[in-house]
N, C-alpha and C positions, 0 to 999 in steps of 0.2 A: 823845396821846403822840408825841414825836418818835421815829420808828422807829429812827433811828441810835443812840439812847440805850438801846435794848433790850439786855437780857442774853441771851446765846446760849450754849447748851451744845452743843458739837460732839462727837459720838460716832462714832468710827471707829477700827479697830485698826491702820490704816496711818498711821504718824506722818508720812510724807512727804506724803500727801494732806491730812492735817489742817493741816500747816504751809502748804501751798499755798492751801488754802481760807481760812485765817486771813488770809493776805496779801490775798486778794481782798476779804474782809470789811472789813479795816482800810482798804483803799483806797477803800471806799465809806462810810466813817464809822462802821462797827460796830467798837467797840474793847473792849467788855465781853464777853469770850469765855472760857468755861471748857472745858477739854478732858477727854475721857474715852476710854479705849481699848476699853471694852466695857460691856455692860449693868450688870454688877455695880458698876463704878466710877460709872456714872450714878446708880444708886439710892443710893449713899453720898452723892453730891453733893446729890441731891434731899432728903436728910434735913435739910439746912441752908440750902437756897436754893430759890427758886421762880422759875425763868427765864421769860422772855417767850416763848421758842421753843427747841425742841430739834431739832437737825439730826442725823438718825439713819441709820446704815448698817444693813443687814439681816443680813449674814453677818459675825459676829464670834465670837471664842472666849469661853468661860465663860458668857456670856449673850448670845444673838444679838438682833437687832432685833425679831423676832416675839415672843420671850419678854418683851423689854423693854417693848413696848407694853402688854402685859397688866398689868405691874406699874406702869407710869406711870399708867395709867387708874385704878388702885386708889389710888395715892398722891395724884395730882392729876388728876382726871377732866377738868378744863378746860384741861389743858396743850396748848399749840400744838406740833404735831409735823410736821416736814417730812422725809420719807424721801428720802435721797440715796443711790441704790444702782445697782449694775450690773445688777440683775435686771430684765428686761423681759418676763417671762412673765406671762400672764393671771392665773394662780392667785395669784401673789405680789401683784400689783397689786390684785385684787379683795379678797384677804384683808386687805391693809393698809387699803383704803378702808372695808371693813366694820368694821375695828377702831376707826375714828374718826380717822385721821390727817388732817391739814389740807392735805397736798400730797405729791406724788410726782415726783421728778426722777431722771434718769439722771446718773451721775457725769461723763459726757462732755458734759453740757449746757453751753451758752454761759454764761460767768460772769455776763453781764447777766441771763440768765434766772433764775439762782439768786438774785441780788439782788432781781429783780422778784418772785419767789415769796415771799421772806422779807417784803418790804414789804406785799404783798397779804394774807398770812396774819396779820401783826401788826395790820393794819387790820380784821381780822374776816372776811376772805374765804378762799377755797380756791384752790389752784393745782395744776394737773396739766399736764404737758408734752403736746405734740401727740402724741407716741408713746403716752402713757398713754391719751389720749382715743381714739386709734385702737383700742387694745386693748379699751377699754370698749365701744366701738361694736360691735365684732365679737362680743361675748358677749351683747349685749342683744337677743336674737332671740326668746326664748319669751315667751308672754303668759299668765300664770296669774292675772290680775286678773279677778275676777268682778264685773262692773259691776252686776249685779242684787243681789248679796249685800252689797256695800259701796258705798254711795252717797256721793260727795263733793259738797258744796254748790258752787255757782258760785264763791263767795268762797274756799273751800278750794282749788279748782282754780287760781284766780288766785294765791293765796298760794304754791301748789306751784310754779308757773311762776317766780315771783320768787325762791323759795328755791333754785331750781336755777341761779341766776345767782351772781355774786360780790357781790351786794348784802348789806349787813348787815341784821339784823332791824329795826334802827331806820330804815334807808333804805326797807325794804319797807313799814313802817308809814306812812311819809310818802307813798309812792307810792299806797298803798291808802286814804289819808285816814282811818286808824284809829290807835288807841293801840298802843304796844308790847305792852301787856297783851292786847289783842285778838289780835295776831299770835301771841303765846305760846299763846293758846287754840286758834287754827287749827292750829298746830304740834302741840300736845299731843293734839288730837283725831285728827289723822292718825296720830301715833305709836301711839295706843291702838287705832285701827281695824285697823292693819296690822302691829302688833308691831314697830315701827321705833324705834330708840333714838338715832340720830344724824342730823345734817343730811345727811351723805353718804348715809346709808341712804335718806333721802327722795329724793335725786337718782337713785340707782340704781333705786328703786321706780318713780319717774315715767318714767324713760327705758325701763325694761324693759317697762312696760305701756303705752307710747305715749301717756301722758297729757300729755306735752310734746314739742316738736320738738327733738331733740338738737342739730341744727345751728343753732338760734336762741338757745341759752343761752350 
């Protein structure tokens, strides 16, 4: 898919910010854009359309971003979501990542970074700004992984390392010289062993328990 042909829903209660972001998107070839001022409007739109990506603010009236994510995942669990927020606190970032969003940016990010994030997410990857990565690194300090209780195979560890990068599952399969179905098996096995439900959960688990090197992914 040509990423520029993607349909985008932009959800933010500040009209001035929406219009400014639309100009940036249009200038980079993204023209199919639907606006919503809050989560309630978003859910009404989702009844009739399935966008390629949702750009979502967190603090909005009627239904904020935190509540919206829960409903989005019920209606369309595979929806791509990029949070664009002023919130830079650890709790909000971790909460959003655990909810399964595909990216997190601050509203004062460079326009080029926003376009890059959208393109990477549309291609199947994840994108978090350098600030978000710093916040994540600061909370990944404890280690509650019992290596004697839960044994990962060598191939599962290899998969976990690749899964913590921006590679798609198809690309991971090619690097590991196995089928996509085999990759799905590695993923589901780790999900079951550690009660993980999303790819972001895999990354947090791997980093938290020092199974991969944070600075090499």
